[in-house]
Structures are given as C-alpha cells and as structure tokens.
TIGUZA-760446 format. One record per residue (C-alpha): residue number from 0; x, y, z; residue in one letter. Coordinates in steps of 0.02 Angstrom, whole numbers, plus 50000, padded with zeros to 5 digits. Layout:
<rec n="NUM" X="X" Y="Y" Z="Z" res="A"/>
...
***
This chain:
<rec n="0" X="44027" Y="53264" Z="50879" res="M"/>
<rec n="1" X="44199" Y="53244" Z="50786" res="N"/>
<rec n="2" X="44312" Y="53123" Z="50879" res="V"/>
<rec n="3" X="44461" Y="53158" Z="50758" res="F"/>
<rec n="4" X="44510" Y="53327" Z="50810" res="G"/>
<rec n="5" X="44672" Y="53419" Z="50814" res="L"/>
<rec n="6" X="44706" Y="53353" Z="50985" res="A"/>
<rec n="7" X="44695" Y="53174" Z="50932" res="F"/>
<rec n="8" X="44809" Y="53205" Z="50781" res="L"/>
<rec n="9" X="44935" Y="53285" Z="50904" res="D"/>
<rec n="10" X="44934" Y="53139" Z="51015" res="A"/>
<rec n="11" X="44951" Y="53018" Z="50869" res="M"/>
<rec n="12" X="45100" Y="53126" Z="50796" res="M"/>
<rec n="13" X="45187" Y="53126" Z="50963" res="C"/>
<rec n="14" X="45175" Y="52936" Z="50982" res="G"/>
<rec n="15" X="45241" Y="52917" Z="50804" res="F"/>
<rec n="16" X="45384" Y="53035" Z="50846" res="G"/>
<rec n="17" X="45421" Y="52936" Z="51000" res="A"/>
<rec n="18" X="45423" Y="52768" Z="50891" res="V"/>
<rec n="19" X="45542" Y="52852" Z="50769" res="V"/>
<rec n="20" X="45664" Y="52920" Z="50905" res="L"/>
<rec n="21" X="45663" Y="52750" Z="50986" res="L"/>
<rec n="22" X="45705" Y="52662" Z="50823" res="Y"/>
<rec n="23" X="45845" Y="52784" Z="50788" res="M"/>
<rec n="24" X="45921" Y="52759" Z="50966" res="V"/>
<rec n="25" X="45908" Y="52571" Z="50938" res="I"/>
<rec n="26" X="45979" Y="52569" Z="50766" res="N"/>
<rec n="27" X="46129" Y="52679" Z="50828" res="S"/>
<rec n="28" X="46171" Y="52557" Z="50963" res="A"/>
<rec n="29" X="46157" Y="52411" Z="50843" res="V"/>
<rec n="30" X="46275" Y="52494" Z="50723" res="G"/>
<rec n="31" X="46409" Y="52520" Z="50855" res="V"/>
<rec n="32" X="46392" Y="52342" Z="50922" res="R"/>
<rec n="33" X="46393" Y="52276" Z="50740" res="A"/>
<rec n="34" X="46557" Y="52369" Z="50709" res="G"/>
<rec n="35" X="46634" Y="52292" Z="50868" res="E"/>
<rec n="36" X="46587" Y="52116" Z="50819" res="L"/>
<rec n="37" X="46640" Y="52146" Z="50640" res="T"/>
<rec n="38" X="46809" Y="52204" Z="50689" res="G"/>
<rec n="39" X="46835" Y="52054" Z="50805" res="D"/>
<rec n="40" X="46786" Y="51939" Z="50666" res="L"/>
<rec n="41" X="46889" Y="52030" Z="50538" res="Q"/>
<rec n="42" X="47044" Y="52007" Z="50650" res="G"/>
<rec n="43" X="47005" Y="51820" Z="50674" res="E"/>
<rec n="44" X="46986" Y="51810" Z="50478" res="V"/>
<rec n="45" X="47156" Y="51893" Z="50449" res="D"/>
<rec n="46" X="47234" Y="51779" Z="50579" res="R"/>
<rec n="47" X="47159" Y="51625" Z="50496" res="L"/>
<rec n="48" X="47225" Y="51684" Z="50332" res="E"/>
<rec n="49" X="47397" Y="51710" Z="50387" res="A"/>
<rec n="50" X="47393" Y="51532" Z="50465" res="E"/>
<rec n="51" X="47327" Y="51469" Z="50298" res="V"/>
<rec n="52" X="47478" Y="51557" Z="50204" res="L"/>
<rec n="53" X="47598" Y="51483" Z="50329" res="E"/>
<rec n="54" X="47521" Y="51308" Z="50303" res="G"/>
<rec n="55" X="47537" Y="51331" Z="50114" res="V"/>
<rec n="56" X="47713" Y="51377" Z="50135" res="K"/>
<rec n="57" X="47758" Y="51231" Z="50251" res="N"/>
<rec n="58" X="47661" Y="51116" Z="50121" res="L"/>
<rec n="59" X="47771" Y="51175" Z="49986" res="V"/>
<rec n="60" X="47926" Y="51147" Z="50098" res="E"/>
<rec n="61" X="47864" Y="50973" Z="50140" res="L"/>
<rec n="62" X="47839" Y="50932" Z="49961" res="R"/>
<rec n="63" X="48007" Y="50982" Z="49914" res="N"/>
<rec n="64" X="48078" Y="50877" Z="50062" res="T"/>
<rec n="65" X="47978" Y="50736" Z="49996" res="V"/>
<rec n="66" X="48049" Y="50754" Z="49821" res="E"/>
<rec n="67" X="48224" Y="50768" Z="49883" res="E"/>
<rec n="68" X="48202" Y="50615" Z="49999" res="T"/>
<rec n="69" X="48132" Y="50520" Z="49847" res="E"/>
<rec n="70" X="48289" Y="50565" Z="49742" res="R"/>
<rec n="71" X="48405" Y="50512" Z="49884" res="E"/>
<rec n="72" X="48310" Y="50349" Z="49901" res="R"/>
<rec n="73" X="48332" Y="50317" Z="49713" res="Q"/>
<rec n="74" X="48518" Y="50369" Z="49724" res="T"/>
<rec n="75" X="48539" Y="50253" Z="49877" res="T"/>
<rec n="76" X="48450" Y="50113" Z="49790" res="S"/>
<rec n="77" X="48573" Y="50125" Z="49643" res="G"/>
<rec n="78" X="48719" Y="50132" Z="49760" res="L"/>
<rec n="79" X="48649" Y="49982" Z="49858" res="S"/>
<rec n="80" X="48637" Y="49878" Z="49689" res="R"/>
<rec n="81" X="48821" Y="49937" Z="49641" res="R"/>
<rec n="82" X="48885" Y="49887" Z="49820" res="L"/>
<rec n="83" X="48799" Y="49710" Z="49803" res="I"/>
<rec n="84" X="48886" Y="49692" Z="49632" res="E"/>
<rec n="85" X="49056" Y="49752" Z="49707" res="V"/>
<rec n="86" X="49039" Y="49626" Z="49847" res="L"/>
<rec n="87" X="49000" Y="49488" Z="49721" res="K"/>
<rec n="88" X="49155" Y="49533" Z="49622" res="E"/>
<rec n="89" X="49256" Y="49531" Z="49785" res="I"/>
<rec n="90" X="49186" Y="49363" Z="49829" res="E"/>
<rec n="91" X="49239" Y="49295" Z="49663" res="E"/>
<rec n="92" X="49415" Y="49371" Z="49677" res="E"/>
<rec n="93" X="49428" Y="49299" Z="49847" res="L"/>
<rec n="94" X="49383" Y="49129" Z="49790" res="A"/>
<rec n="95" X="49508" Y="49147" Z="49648" res="T"/>
<rec n="96" X="49647" Y="49199" Z="49773" res="F"/>
<rec n="97" X="49608" Y="49056" Z="49885" res="E"/>
<rec n="98" X="49635" Y="48935" Z="49746" res="E"/>
<rec n="99" X="49795" Y="49022" Z="49694" res="T"/>
<rec n="100" X="49850" Y="49024" Z="49877" res="T"/>
<rec n="101" X="49827" Y="48836" Z="49897" res="L"/>
<rec n="102" X="49921" Y="48807" Z="49731" res="A"/>
<rec n="103" X="50067" Y="48916" Z="49800" res="K"/>
<rec n="104" X="50069" Y="48832" Z="49961" res="K"/>
<rec n="105" X="50078" Y="48659" Z="49867" res="E"/>
<rec n="106" X="50219" Y="48734" Z="49765" res="H"/>
<rec n="107" X="50309" Y="48804" Z="49912" res="L"/>
<rec n="108" X="50302" Y="48642" Z="49998" res="N"/>
<rec n="109" X="50372" Y="48549" Z="49846" res="K"/>
<rec n="110" X="50513" Y="48686" Z="49847" res="L"/>
<rec n="111" X="50547" Y="48656" Z="50029" res="K"/>
<rec n="112" X="50558" Y="48470" Z="50000" res="T"/>
<rec n="113" X="50671" Y="48492" Z="49857" res="D"/>
<rec n="114" X="50782" Y="48604" Z="49958" res="I"/>
<rec n="115" X="50787" Y="48478" Z="50099" res="Q"/>
<rec n="116" X="50840" Y="48350" Z="49980" res="S"/>
<rec n="117" X="50970" Y="48453" Z="49907" res="L"/>
<rec n="118" X="51045" Y="48498" Z="50083" res="E"/>
<rec n="119" X="51043" Y="48311" Z="50127" res="E"/>
<rec n="120" X="51132" Y="48278" Z="49966" res="E"/>
<rec n="121" X="51256" Y="48423" Z="49999" res="T"/>
<rec n="122" X="51299" Y="48353" Z="50171" res="K"/>
<rec n="123" X="51326" Y="48180" Z="50103" res="R"/>
<rec n="124" X="51444" Y="48254" Z="49967" res="L"/>
<rec n="125" X="51533" Y="48366" Z="50093" res="A"/>
<rec n="126" X="51570" Y="48215" Z="50203" res="A"/>
<rec n="127" X="51682" Y="48153" Z="50063" res="R"/>
<rec n="128" X="51784" Y="48312" Z="50054" res="V"/>
<rec n="129" X="51953" Y="48289" Z="50145" res="P"/>
<rec n="130" X="51968" Y="48394" Z="50304" res="S"/>
<rec n="131" X="52140" Y="48461" Z="50272" res="D"/>
<rec n="132" X="52128" Y="48634" Z="50189" res="E"/>
<rec n="133" X="52277" Y="48712" Z="50095" res="T"/>
<rec n="134" X="52315" Y="48884" Z="50160" res="P"/>
<rec n="135" X="52240" Y="49030" Z="50043" res="G"/>
<rec n="136" X="52293" Y="49205" Z="49992" res="D"/>
<rec n="137" X="52137" Y="49302" Z="50046" res="K"/>
<rec n="138" X="52158" Y="49472" Z="50124" res="L"/>
<rec n="139" X="52015" Y="49454" Z="50245" res="R"/>
<rec n="140" X="51952" Y="49307" Z="50353" res="A"/>
<rec n="141" X="51773" Y="49263" Z="50392" res="F"/>
<rec n="142" X="51738" Y="49159" Z="50550" res="V"/>
<rec n="143" X="51560" Y="49092" Z="50574" res="G"/>
<rec n="144" X="51466" Y="48960" Z="50673" res="D"/>
<rec n="145" X="51407" Y="48783" Z="50626" res="G"/>
<rec n="146" X="51453" Y="48668" Z="50484" res="D"/>
<rec n="147" X="51532" Y="48756" Z="50336" res="R"/>
<rec n="148" X="51537" Y="48612" Z="50219" res="Q"/>
<rec n="149" X="51419" Y="48674" Z="50083" res="Y"/>
<rec n="150" X="51410" Y="48641" Z="49902" res="L"/>
<rec n="151" X="51381" Y="48809" Z="49826" res="T"/>
<rec n="152" X="51456" Y="48823" Z="49650" res="G"/>
<rec n="153" X="51470" Y="49004" Z="49671" res="L"/>
<rec n="154" X="51628" Y="49083" Z="49597" res="K"/>
<rec n="155" X="51681" Y="49247" Z="49664" res="V"/>
<rec n="156" X="51804" Y="49296" Z="49527" res="G"/>
<rec n="157" X="51836" Y="49402" Z="49385" res="G"/>
<rec n="158" X="51924" Y="49578" Z="49359" res="D"/>
<rec n="159" X="51772" Y="49679" Z="49404" res="R"/>
<rec n="160" X="51663" Y="49607" Z="49530" res="I"/>
<rec n="161" X="51495" Y="49698" Z="49568" res="F"/>
<rec n="162" X="51399" Y="49650" Z="49729" res="I"/>
<rec n="163" X="51218" Y="49706" Z="49728" res="L"/>
<rec n="164" X="51129" Y="49694" Z="49899" res="L"/>
<rec n="165" X="50939" Y="49707" Z="49922" res="D"/>
<rec n="166" X="50903" Y="49818" Z="50080" res="R"/>
<rec n="167" X="50714" Y="49835" Z="50067" res="S"/>
<rec n="168" X="50591" Y="49813" Z="50214" res="A"/>
<rec n="169" X="50562" Y="49628" Z="50159" res="S"/>
<rec n="170" X="50744" Y="49589" Z="50212" res="M"/>
<rec n="171" X="50689" Y="49602" Z="50394" res="L"/>
<rec n="172" X="50611" Y="49434" Z="50398" res="D"/>
<rec n="173" X="50547" Y="49282" Z="50305" res="D"/>
<rec n="174" X="50366" Y="49304" Z="50356" res="Q"/>
<rec n="175" X="50257" Y="49453" Z="50299" res="I"/>
<rec n="176" X="50176" Y="49470" Z="50474" res="V"/>
<rec n="177" X="50356" Y="49497" Z="50552" res="N"/>
<rec n="178" X="50403" Y="49612" Z="50410" res="I"/>
<rec n="179" X="50261" Y="49725" Z="50442" res="V"/>
<rec n="180" X="50293" Y="49722" Z="50631" res="R"/>
<rec n="181" X="50486" Y="49750" Z="50621" res="R"/>
<rec n="182" X="50473" Y="49888" Z="50494" res="R"/>
<rec n="183" X="50381" Y="49998" Z="50620" res="N"/>
<rec n="184" X="50522" Y="49969" Z="50755" res="Q"/>
<rec n="185" X="50675" Y="50056" Z="50798" res="S"/>
<rec n="186" X="50827" Y="50053" Z="50678" res="D"/>
<rec n="187" X="50924" Y="49953" Z="50814" res="E"/>
<rec n="188" X="50795" Y="49818" Z="50811" res="I"/>
<rec n="189" X="50793" Y="49817" Z="50613" res="K"/>
<rec n="190" X="50989" Y="49797" Z="50617" res="L"/>
<rec n="191" X="50979" Y="49652" Z="50725" res="N"/>
<rec n="192" X="50849" Y="49562" Z="50631" res="A"/>
<rec n="193" X="50909" Y="49381" Z="50594" res="P"/>
<rec n="194" X="50880" Y="49384" Z="50404" res="K"/>
<rec n="195" X="50962" Y="49555" Z="50381" res="W"/>
<rec n="196" X="51112" Y="49492" Z="50487" res="R"/>
<rec n="197" X="51128" Y="49339" Z="50374" res="R"/>
<rec n="198" X="51128" Y="49455" Z="50220" res="A"/>
<rec n="199" X="51271" Y="49565" Z="50295" res="V"/>
<rec n="200" X="51365" Y="49410" Z="50341" res="S"/>
<rec n="201" X="51351" Y="49344" Z="50171" res="T"/>
<rec n="202" X="51421" Y="49510" Z="50095" res="V"/>
<rec n="203" X="51559" Y="49500" Z="50222" res="D"/>
<rec n="204" X="51597" Y="49317" Z="50171" res="W"/>
<rec n="205" X="51596" Y="49376" Z="49987" res="L"/>
<rec n="206" X="51729" Y="49517" Z="50017" res="T"/>
<rec n="207" X="51842" Y="49379" Z="50085" res="T"/>
<rec n="208" X="51830" Y="49282" Z="49918" res="Q"/>
<rec n="209" X="51879" Y="49437" Z="49810" res="I"/>
<rec n="210" X="52050" Y="49400" Z="49728" res="P"/>
<rec n="211" X="52193" Y="49522" Z="49760" res="R"/>
<rec n="212" X="52209" Y="49580" Z="49577" res="D"/>
<rec n="213" X="52024" Y="49619" Z="49558" res="S"/>
<rec n="214" X="51920" Y="49775" Z="49575" res="R"/>
<rec n="215" X="51753" Y="49772" Z="49659" res="F"/>
<rec n="216" X="51600" Y="49886" Z="49699" res="Q"/>
<rec n="217" X="51457" Y="49856" Z="49820" res="I"/>
<rec n="218" X="51291" Y="49945" Z="49788" res="Y"/>
<rec n="219" X="51129" Y="49921" Z="49900" res="A"/>
<rec n="220" X="50955" Y="49951" Z="49826" res="F"/>
<rec n="221" X="50775" Y="49979" Z="49896" res="H"/>
<rec n="222" X="50667" Y="50121" Z="49816" res="D"/>
<rec n="223" X="50837" Y="50180" Z="49731" res="S"/>
<rec n="224" X="51010" Y="50112" Z="49710" res="A"/>
<rec n="225" X="51175" Y="50175" Z="49765" res="G"/>
<rec n="226" X="51350" Y="50127" Z="49825" res="P"/>
<rec n="227" X="51368" Y="50088" Z="50008" res="V"/>
<rec n="228" X="51525" Y="50185" Z="50020" res="V"/>
<rec n="229" X="51479" Y="50365" Z="49994" res="E"/>
<rec n="230" X="51567" Y="50460" Z="49856" res="G"/>
<rec n="231" X="51610" Y="50310" Z="49755" res="T"/>
<rec n="232" X="51465" Y="50298" Z="49633" res="A"/>
<rec n="233" X="51524" Y="50234" Z="49465" res="G"/>
<rec n="234" X="51698" Y="50191" Z="49527" res="Q"/>
<rec n="235" X="51780" Y="50029" Z="49546" res="W"/>
<rec n="236" X="51881" Y="49997" Z="49713" res="L"/>
<rec n="237" X="52036" Y="49909" Z="49736" res="D"/>
<rec n="238" X="52020" Y="49731" Z="49783" res="G"/>
<rec n="239" X="52196" Y="49723" Z="49846" res="G"/>
<rec n="240" X="52166" Y="49852" Z="49981" res="S"/>
<rec n="241" X="52112" Y="49781" Z="50152" res="P"/>
<rec n="242" X="52056" Y="49962" Z="50200" res="E"/>
<rec n="243" X="51940" Y="49973" Z="50046" res="A"/>
<rec n="244" X="51868" Y="49805" Z="50089" res="L"/>
<rec n="245" X="51846" Y="49841" Z="50277" res="N"/>
<rec n="246" X="51766" Y="50014" Z="50237" res="D"/>
<rec n="247" X="51639" Y="49934" Z="50123" res="A"/>
<rec n="248" X="51590" Y="49799" Z="50249" res="V"/>
<rec n="249" X="51574" Y="49926" Z="50386" res="A"/>
<rec n="250" X="51461" Y="50035" Z="50274" res="A"/>
<rec n="251" X="51353" Y="49877" Z="50240" res="V"/>
<rec n="252" X="51337" Y="49845" Z="50426" res="R"/>
<rec n="253" X="51268" Y="50023" Z="50450" res="S"/>
<rec n="254" X="51135" Y="50010" Z="50327" res="L"/>
<rec n="255" X="50946" Y="50003" Z="50392" res="V"/>
<rec n="256" X="50831" Y="49905" Z="50288" res="P"/>
<rec n="257" X="50673" Y="49992" Z="50222" res="G"/>
<rec n="258" X="50570" Y="50039" Z="50071" res="G"/>
<rec n="259" X="50514" Y="49943" Z="49923" res="G"/>
<rec n="260" X="50622" Y="49828" Z="49807" res="T"/>
<rec n="261" X="50666" Y="49921" Z="49642" res="N"/>
<rec n="262" X="50768" Y="49803" Z="49544" res="L"/>
<rec n="263" X="50752" Y="49910" Z="49393" res="Y"/>
<rec n="264" X="50853" Y="50050" Z="49474" res="R"/>
<rec n="265" X="50981" Y="49926" Z="49539" res="A"/>
<rec n="266" X="51019" Y="49844" Z="49376" res="L"/>
<rec n="267" X="51015" Y="50013" Z="49290" res="E"/>
<rec n="268" X="51166" Y="50061" Z="49406" res="A"/>
<rec n="269" X="51252" Y="49906" Z="49349" res="V"/>
<rec n="270" X="51229" Y="49949" Z="49171" res="A"/>
<rec n="271" X="51305" Y="50129" Z="49204" res="A"/>
<rec n="272" X="51470" Y="50060" Z="49266" res="M"/>
<rec n="273" X="51621" Y="50087" Z="49155" res="R"/>
<rec n="274" X="51695" Y="49971" Z="49124" res="P"/>
<rec n="275" X="51557" Y="49853" Z="49139" res="A"/>
<rec n="276" X="51574" Y="49721" Z="49270" res="P"/>
<rec n="277" X="51625" Y="49546" Z="49224" res="D"/>
<rec n="278" X="51536" Y="49462" Z="49375" res="N"/>
<rec n="279" X="51379" Y="49512" Z="49464" res="L"/>
<rec n="280" X="51332" Y="49443" Z="49641" res="L"/>
<rec n="281" X="51145" Y="49482" Z="49669" res="L"/>
<rec n="282" X="51080" Y="49460" Z="49851" res="L"/>
<rec n="283" X="50894" Y="49471" Z="49851" res="V"/>
<rec n="284" X="50741" Y="49390" Z="49930" res="D"/>
<rec n="285" X="50603" Y="49402" Z="49800" res="G"/>
<rec n="286" X="50535" Y="49482" Z="49650" res="L"/>
<rec n="287" X="50528" Y="49669" Z="49637" res="P"/>
<rec n="288" X="50386" Y="49780" Z="49694" res="T"/>
<rec n="289" X="50434" Y="49934" Z="49595" res="Q"/>
<rec n="290" X="50490" Y="49979" Z="49420" res="G"/>
<rec n="291" X="50546" Y="50124" Z="49310" res="R"/>
<rec n="292" X="50386" Y="50220" Z="49357" res="N"/>
<rec n="293" X="50291" Y="50222" Z="49531" res="P"/>
<rec n="294" X="50158" Y="50094" Z="49549" res="A"/>
<rec n="295" X="49980" Y="50158" Z="49529" res="K"/>
<rec n="296" X="49896" Y="50058" Z="49658" res="G"/>
<rec n="297" X="49939" Y="50021" Z="49841" res="G"/>
<rec n="298" X="49975" Y="49837" Z="49815" res="T"/>
<rec n="299" X="50074" Y="49735" Z="49676" res="V"/>
<rec n="300" X="50007" Y="49567" Z="49629" res="S"/>
<rec n="301" X="50115" Y="49414" Z="49586" res="A"/>
<rec n="302" X="50089" Y="49435" Z="49400" res="K"/>
<rec n="303" X="50137" Y="49622" Z="49409" res="Q"/>
<rec n="304" X="50294" Y="49578" Z="49510" res="R"/>
<rec n="305" X="50346" Y="49450" Z="49374" res="L"/>
<rec n="306" X="50329" Y="49582" Z="49236" res="K"/>
<rec n="307" X="50435" Y="49701" Z="49340" res="L"/>
<rec n="308" X="50566" Y="49578" Z="49354" res="F"/>
<rec n="309" X="50566" Y="49536" Z="49167" res="E"/>
<rec n="310" X="50571" Y="49730" Z="49124" res="R"/>
<rec n="311" X="50724" Y="49753" Z="49250" res="A"/>
<rec n="312" X="50822" Y="49608" Z="49187" res="V"/>
<rec n="313" X="50794" Y="49657" Z="49004" res="A"/>
<rec n="314" X="50903" Y="49814" Z="49034" res="G"/>
<rec n="315" X="51047" Y="49708" Z="49102" res="L"/>
<rec n="316" X="51204" Y="49708" Z="48992" res="P"/>
<rec n="317" X="51238" Y="49553" Z="48893" res="S"/>
<rec n="318" X="51376" Y="49430" Z="48941" res="R"/>
<rec n="319" X="51378" Y="49469" Z="49126" res="I"/>
<rec n="320" X="51360" Y="49313" Z="49229" res="P"/>
<rec n="321" X="51233" Y="49338" Z="49370" res="V"/>
<rec n="322" X="51262" Y="49243" Z="49530" res="N"/>
<rec n="323" X="51103" Y="49250" Z="49633" res="V"/>
<rec n="324" X="51100" Y="49219" Z="49817" res="I"/>
<rec n="325" X="50908" Y="49206" Z="49865" res="L"/>
<rec n="326" X="50843" Y="49232" Z="50044" res="F"/>
<rec n="327" X="50672" Y="49169" Z="50007" res="P"/>
<rec n="328" X="50514" Y="49256" Z="50088" res="M"/>
<rec n="329" X="50338" Y="49199" Z="50119" res="E"/>
<rec n="330" X="50213" Y="49229" Z="49981" res="G"/>
<rec n="331" X="50331" Y="49236" Z="49830" res="D"/>
<rec n="332" X="50350" Y="49065" Z="49759" res="P"/>
<rec n="333" X="50389" Y="49125" Z="49580" res="R"/>
<rec n="334" X="50554" Y="49209" Z="49643" res="A"/>
<rec n="335" X="50657" Y="49052" Z="49650" res="A"/>
<rec n="336" X="50616" Y="48994" Z="49476" res="S"/>
<rec n="337" X="50636" Y="49177" Z="49399" res="S"/>
<rec n="338" X="50807" Y="49207" Z="49480" res="Y"/>
<rec n="339" X="50861" Y="49030" Z="49440" res="W"/>
<rec n="340" X="50821" Y="49051" Z="49253" res="R"/>
<rec n="341" X="50913" Y="49215" Z="49256" res="L"/>
<rec n="342" X="51067" Y="49135" Z="49327" res="A"/>
<rec n="343" X="51059" Y="48994" Z="49203" res="L"/>
<rec n="344" X="51036" Y="49112" Z="49055" res="A"/>
<rec n="345" X="51178" Y="49221" Z="49108" res="S"/>
<rec n="346" X="51298" Y="49079" Z="49141" res="G"/>
<rec n="347" X="51300" Y="49116" Z="49329" res="G"/>
<rec n="348" X="51250" Y="49013" Z="49481" res="S"/>
<rec n="349" X="51097" Y="49009" Z="49594" res="F"/>
<rec n="350" X="51103" Y="48984" Z="49785" res="L"/>
<rec n="351" X="50972" Y="48985" Z="49912" res="S"/>
<rec n="352" X="51070" Y="48962" Z="50079" res="P"/>
<rec n="353" X="51015" Y="48889" Z="50243" res="S"/>
<rec n="354" X="50990" Y="48995" Z="50390" res="K"/>
<rec n="355" X="51164" Y="48959" Z="50465" res="D"/>
<rec n="356" X="51256" Y="49009" Z="50306" res="W"/>
<rec n="357" X="51389" Y="49076" Z="50290" res="P"/>
***
C-alpha cells in the first residue's frame, strides 16, 4: 500500500500554497508599515538637518561677534592707556599752573603793596599843594566825587591827540567771575558796570584837558577798532569845538562793552591816521587776547598774550608818546609791567588810577 499518493501531494501543495499566500500578505503589510515609519523618520532627519544648518549659521555669527568684540576690546584698551597718559599730562599741567598761579598771586600782592605805597605818597605830596587854583581856559568841565588831589604826570597836550579806549568784555569788571556773569546780562546792566563807568568818566575827563588849538580823535576797540563818532574814520576833529567834544563823549557813553581785546587792530588804526598823532592816550585793562589772525584755540595763555602785545606795539609808529591809563584786572599780572615799559620807551606816562578817579 503506497501512502504517498496524489491525494497526499495535493494536500501538501495546498498547504505550501497557503504558507506562500500568508507570507505575501504579511510582507505587503510590512512594506506599507515600513514606508510609513521611514517617511516619519526622514521628516525628522530633515528637521534635524535644518536645525543643524541653522546652528552652524548662528555659530558663524557668534564667532564673528566674538572677533568684533575682541577688536573693540583691544581698541578700548588702547584708548584707556591713552586716556591715562592724557590724565597724567593734565595733572602735570595743573601742578605747573598751580605753581604759576601762586607766583602770580605773590607778584600781584607785591604790586598792590607798591600801589598802596604810591597812593600814600601821592596823598602826602598832594597835601602840600596850595588849595587856590587859577582859572583855566578849558571848554568843558568835569565834576566828580571824592578827593581829586592826585599825582598823575599825565600830559594831555599836542597838536593831534588820539584817545584809544578798550571796550572789550573784560572792561565790565575787575574779576573774571563777574566779567563772565555780566557779559551775559542786558546792555543796560553792562553800561552801568562800575569799571566801565570809570573808563567812560576818564574819557570825559580827558576831553576837558584837550587844548583849544588842538585836534583830537577817539577810537574804541574790541574785536576790531573804529571811531566812536560814526563817519569820522581817519579824520581829526576840532578840539576848539564844544559840539565836537560833547558829541564824542555822548558816543562813548552809548558804547556797550563786549568781545575780545585786539590791540593789533587798534594800533593799526593809529598808524593809519594822516597826519600821524603826536600824543596817544591808551585806556586799557590788560594784555590783548587777539592778534592779526584769529586764535586757533578757545583760550589764550599768559605767554601768548605777551607775544600778542609785543607784535601789536611793533607796528606802532615811532616818536609817538604813549600815555597808558591801566584799569588792572584779575589774572593778568604782566599787563602793568608791559604797559609801563611801553610808556617809558615811548616817552609817555603810565597811570593805574584808584577806583574813585577821576
């Protein structure tokens, strides 16, 4: 009896076919599921790659920022060292300035002592002068307050008398702090400044001393120079005319102080007069702060002011006596000696009046 017949083979092939069919079904499901998982994973991979690229980009920007910060740090470090050097230089300059200021104060105190001694000697000598005065021939009169017995040595004479008045901002007061305060105030306050009123009164007094047969001119200067009476530039006025004298004094009283002190332009105007003056009366309070060319910096040192003074007086015509009336101000100790030497060298006189003169 043969057990492996056709029926058995059929059964075996059917079973094998069933297994193959089951494998195909399972493999198809696995392929679909694998495709779904692969798609999800690929999306995640793409997202991670994008994040990596963004991170690399940010890393590059951070590196650039770090490099820029390092360059700025190096620059700042160099600036810090330079700043420290500048601070050291400033400290050295301040130390030098303090020493110079102390020397100037000592010099100023000595000058004050000398002036006080001269005033006492003047009063002593004035006490010996007889009180009876002979009548004069002046066209104008000047009436002031206080004791008028002063020893000046000032000669208001000559055929052509030139009065030069400083009308810069420093003529507002003797102290720098008050000068800065007053120059920012109204014109009415500036006109009533005590120092400026003294200067105007001095010009008024000088006009009373001008001889009848003389000619005169009054110029005022600050940043520039010009006649106080408009339209009279380069002209000589009649000293025998009361109207001309009164008009000139009225013009001086209307001037408002301001600006810098340009002595170069002032003496340049004196040199331009034809014929030249034979007597120059200079009313000033300190060394100039401006010259022929504008100053390069905001401030002018004492040494620079002295150089500006020397350059200005170098252009003054020879053989003209310069009579200086100085209204000294704070912080300019070289002014007195400089103007005194100018008056001495030119054959003029030097006067630093008290506060109640004239």
